[in-house]
NUMAR-767208 format. One record per residue (C-alpha): residue in one letter; x, y, z. Coordinates in steps of 0.02 Angstrom, whole numbers, padded with zeros to 5 digits, always signed. Layout:
BEGIN
AXYZ ...
# end
This chain:
BEGIN
M+06580+05473+05315 A+06573+05300+05237 I+06620+05144+05336 P+06636+04970+05259 E+06562+04838+05372 R+06726+04743+05389 A+06804+04894+05480 I+06669+04907+05614 S+06740+04780+05736 A+06899+04884+05752 I+06806+05045+05794 T+06812+05091+05977 K+06758+05272+05965 I+06687+05389+05833 L+06734+05571+05848 W+06628+05681+05737 K+06722+05826+05657 E+06580+05949+05688 K+06415+05869+05733 P+06353+05689+05724 P+06259+05636+05569 Q+06070+05649+05566 H+06049+05489+05465 V+06131+05321+05440 I+06096+05236+05274 T+06136+05051+05258 I+06167+04984+05084 D+06167+04799+05040 N+06260+04804+04874 R+06445+04847+04869 D+06435+04926+04695 A+06294+05039+04751 F+06391+05080+04910 V+06546+05141+04818 S+06442+05233+04686 M+06321+05321+04802 A+06340+05508+04827 L+06345+05540+05012 P+06202+05652+05068 A+06246+05790+05192 D+06242+05744+05377 T+06239+05558+05334 L+06341+05405+05379 L+06341+05276+05240 L+06364+05096+05296 H+06392+04944+05184 A+06289+04808+05266 P+06256+04650+05164 L+06083+04591+05218 H+06139+04410+05228 N+06260+04455+05368 T+06217+04612+05466 T+06304+04568+05630 M+06433+04707+05620 A+06309+04835+05558 E+06192+04792+05701 Q+06337+04819+05823 L+06371+04992+05755 L+06190+05045+05740 R+06151+04991+05918 S+06296+05099+05980 L+06222+05256+05900 T+06090+05360+05987 D+05909+05349+05929 S+05923+05531+05875 I+06024+05469+05725 H+05891+05402+05609 W+05920+05240+05514 C+05856+05198+05341 H+05898+05064+05214 F+05934+05077+05028 G+05919+04909+04944 D+05843+04816+04799 L+05656+04831+04781 S+05631+04643+04776 P+05535+04520+04885 E+05693+04445+04960 S+05778+04612+04992 L+05626+04690+05077 H+05601+04533+05181 L+05783+04537+05239 A+05776+04725+05272 A+05619+04703+05378 A+05706+04565+05478 F+05858+04678+05499 A+05747+04817+05565 E+05662+04697+05685 R+05831+04642+05756 L+05879+04824+05778 Q+05711+04860+05860 R+05693+05008+05743 P+05559+05040+05614 L+05603+04996+05435 V+05628+05157+05337 L+05669+05140+05153 F+05783+05265+05067 L+05721+05284+04887 P+05730+05406+04743 D+05574+05512+04744 N+05543+05456+04564 W+05577+05270+04589 P+05421+05221+04486 D+05506+05301+04334 Y+05654+05185+04361 L+05535+05037+04376 R+05448+05079+04212 L+05616+05090+04121 L+05725+04963+04211 G+05609+04852+04312 E+05630+04664+04298 P+05491+04535+04308 L+05487+04427+04463 A+05556+04251+04440 A+05430+04109+04446 N+05480+04067+04626 E+05468+04248+04687 K+05312+04321+04766 W+05278+04487+04851 S+05235+04487+05035 F+05179+04635+05139 A+05255+04562+05299 G+05363+04688+05389 L+05303+04836+05285 T+05201+04978+05357 R+05034+05022+05280 Q+05113+05179+05204 Q+05253+05075+05126 Q+05125+04953+05056 I+05026+05096+04978 S+05182+05183+04911 L+05252+05022+04834 Q+05084+04964+04763 F+05140+04998+04584 L+05285+04878+04610 F+05173+04742+04682 E+05037+04760+04550 N+05161+04746+04407 Q+05248+04596+04486 Q+05417+04676+04458 K+05577+04708+04554 L+05708+04844+04540 P+05893+04826+04581 Q+05967+04965+04687 Q+06113+04993+04567 V+05998+05072+04437 M+05938+05202+04563 V+06105+05250+04641 Y+06130+05411+04541 A+05960+05485+04581 K+05958+05669+04629 N+05812+05679+04751 W+05778+05552+04888 I+05639+05513+05010 H+05629+05419+05174 L+05482+05300+05155 T+05414+05258+05328 
# end
């Protein structure tokens, strides 16, 4: 199931056809949202990180047994906003990434702008270690280039 954020305020009840999803993936970018292949047992939610009010409403209404993760740009601003989103939800930030994201970075990574700087705030130690290649190379990676990946991980 895929729900655009603008439709959330009208939802009063969700009836699952068989069983509820195991995961909810929020996606910041609309192009990535419409291009993303929906993994099994997953609810895909378009949630622009600059305005997550509706997404927060929906995510708070779901049980904690439905795990949340976020697929967004690997950039200082995006990770900062995703960490703040997780904090408001009172859930840990879990990143949804292709298992071979460093390959995408080598081929399609972009240098950070002069005013951009990596910060580890809001990231777990495991996330900091896993994303070290990104930080060391002072690069960023837009989510759109990763959207067609075949194998995905949940980076906690």
